[in-house]
Every structure is written in C-alpha cells, then in structure tokens.
N, C-alpha and C positions, 0 to 999 in steps of 0.2 A: 497648325501643320496637322495631316493624315498620321494616324497611327501614335497620334499625342495625347494622353489626356494627363487631367491632374488626378490626384489621388489624396489629396490632402483638400479640406474647404478654403482655405487659402494659400495657394501655391504662390512661392515669389515669381519673380520676374521669368519668363523663358528664357534660356541659357542658349541664346542663338549663337556665343562665340564658342560653345563646348564641342567636344569631339562627337559626343553622341548626337549633338543635333546636328551638325555636319555631315555625319554619316547617314542616319534616317533621311535627312535631305536628298542625299545622293541615292538612295535606295527608292524613295518615292519619285523622283524624276528618271526611273528605268536604269539606273546604274548598278554598280556590283561591290561586294566588297573586294576589297586587296588580300592576295593570298594570305598574308600576313607570316611569309617565311623569313622575311628580313626583321630581327628582332634588334639589333642594333651591337651585341655583343661580340659577334662576329669571334666566337671561343675564346672570349676574356683575354684581348689581344692589347686592351687600352687601360692605361693607369693615369690618374691625376697627380698632381704634385705631392699628395699624401702616401703615396703609394696606394690609393684603394682604386679597383676595378671600376671601370666607367664604360659606357655605351660609347659607341665610335663617333669622333668630333664630329657635328654637323648633322647627326642622324636627328631626322624628323619624326619624332614617333608618332606625332597623327597620323602620319600616311599607313601606318600598319591599324588598320581597322580591326583586326583580332583581337588586339589588346583589349578592348569594351568586353570580351567575354572571357577572358583568362579563367580558369577554374581557381588558380591561386589569388589573382588579384580580385578576380571579382565571381565569384563561385555561384550567387544568385543568377546573375546574367547569363553565365554558363549553362545552368540548370535550366532554367526557364523561358531565356530570349527575351528578357526585361531587362531595360537599365531604366532605375529610378534617379533621378537629379531634381532638385531643387522644387521639391513637391509635383514634379511630372513624371510619369511613366511611359516611355518609351519603349513599345511594343513592337518588336520586331518580328511577332510569329507569322505576319502577312507575307513575309520573305523567306521563312523558316519552313521547316518540316516537324514532325513528330518524329523520333526514334527512340525506340529501349535498347539501352546499355547493358552488359552483362560484364562485371568485373570479377576480374580472379579471386577465386575463394570465396565466394558470395552464391547464394541461389535465387536471388530476387534482383529482377530486371528494373533499371532505372529510366526513368524517362527525361531524354535530353531533346531541346530543339535545336536544331540548324539548318544551315543551308544545304548540308551535304555529309558524309560519313568523315570525309576528311577534315572538316572543322571540327568533329566531336575528339578526334584523334591529336588535332592539332594544338587545342584548345585545354588538353587537359592535364592535370597535375601529373599524372602518372602514364602516361598511354599505352605503357609497357603491361601493365594490367586489365585493360582492356580486352575481353574475350570474345564476344560477338555483338553484331550491332546491327538491329532490326528496324527497317523504316516502318511507319504506320502511314495509311493512304489518308487520304482527307475526310475519310470517315471513320477515322480512327483501328481500322481494321489492320489484320497485317497478312502477310502472303501465307497461304495455306498450307504450305511447307513447314513451317516454323510453329502451326499450332500447337503441335505434339511437343516441343521443348518446353513452352511456354506453360502448359497445361501439367506438366510433369511440375516443375519448378513452382508453380502457383499453389499447388496443394501441400507443401511442405513450409513446417516449422512458421505458422500463422495460426491465431486466435479464433476461435468460433465465429462464424457471422453475426452470432447475438453480440457476441465481446467488442465484435469489429465495432458495430452499429452504436453500442453502448459510448466507444471510446469515442466515435465522431461526434454524437453528440455531445460531450463534455466539452469537445475541443472548441464546436461552434457556440457554445454556451459562453466558453472564456472569451473568445473571439468577440461576441457581441457585447461582454462587461468592458473591454477594451477598446472600441471604435464606435465611431459615432453611427447614426442610420447610413449618410452617405458613404463614409469610407468602409464601412462593412460591405455594401452593397459592390463597392468598386473590388474589394477583396475577394468576394464570393464568385463574382463574375468574370474576373480576370486572372484571378490562380487557380480557382477551383474549377473554373469554366461552367459555374450553373448557371442556366437560363432563370428567366423570371418565375416560372412557373414552379422550378425546384428549388429556388429560394423560398417561396410562399409554401410549400409542402414541409420545408426545414423547419418550419414555424416561424418565421421572421416576415411575419405579416406589413410591419410597421418599415421595412427597410426601404428604400426609395433611392432612385437612381439622379435625384434631384437635388441640388443643396438647398438647405435651409434658410 
C-alpha cells in the first residue's frame, strides 16, 4: 500500500481491518477525511446501567477519521501525521501540510502536520491555547509577512549554536545505540526528514535503507 512502510525488521501482518488502514486506503484512492465533528458524546447525554457516561448508542467511532489524530489519544500522530501499528508506519504527510503552531504562554512555534488549520484546532487537547497557526509551503518556507515574528521568537531562550550542535550529536549517538541500522535509517529519514547525504554527513556511514 502507498504511504505505508515497515519500521521494524519483522513487522506483523498488515492490519487490514484497522481504522488506520481503512483511512489510508480511502485517501490513497482519492477520498478525504471525515470532518470529525461528531464524537458520539452529544454533550454527555447517555449513561449505561451503572450510571457511567457513554457514547450515543449505535455510534460508530470508525466513521470519525479525526480520532486517529487526537492529541489526547494519539499525540505522536497529531504532531507528526504518522500512525504506527503492528510494525508499520502509516505516513499521512502526502495528504497533509506542515504548519507552525504557537501556543499561549510560549515563545517557540511547534511543527504540526494537518490537511488544514481546522484540523489542528479540532484535534488539539486544548484548542483555546492556540494563538497562531502559520502554513509552511512545500519548500518549508513561510509567508514573508510572518518571517519577522518568527525571527524575533527564535532568537530568545535558546542555547548557543555550538551547544545545540553538541546536544544534537549526543541525541543521534544515543539513537544509534538503541536501534539497528535499518531502524535508525527509517527513523532519521522519516521523523527528521534527513536525506541520505545528510545521514552520511552526520557520521552514519553504515546506516542502510535495506534490511539485513
């Protein structure tokens, strides 16, 4: 299936009955995500025989595609646009766009992947804290009018460039000790979006995109 990749050496069976598989299949075939406005709770109107709140009888959660990307239930999927299941990585970035999100009380933008701004709000754990959303184009650039505010923020509360380079080097070394070559290649290329040349320049000459 397009946009689905193994991220371990021996993944399980392809989870063809899962919600994430059905959503990816739909998008690969030209479909679109449901709006995600119906969560089945209807203002907590329903209770079971024990008095516990439940979703509306007959509600089919599989009809709500946004559940896959809820920041509360699936923070990594909300942040990266990637869902991992049974050793497979379902990468929805082919259908999403990168955004920078500024939260209340913070001076650092967070990167999020989403099909549109409404998706970012709808799936956020606390949408009221979102102060600004900036779309990045396919080259990773932002509108000129937003460059000034980003530049002002990115010069605050950061370590020196040398210290950041040291931190990054130590983080990569730690990953190298935890993952085999194949897993590390997948992590660097998918999560950090590093090219093969960048991976080699970082000192990982033995990393391969092929399983041993």
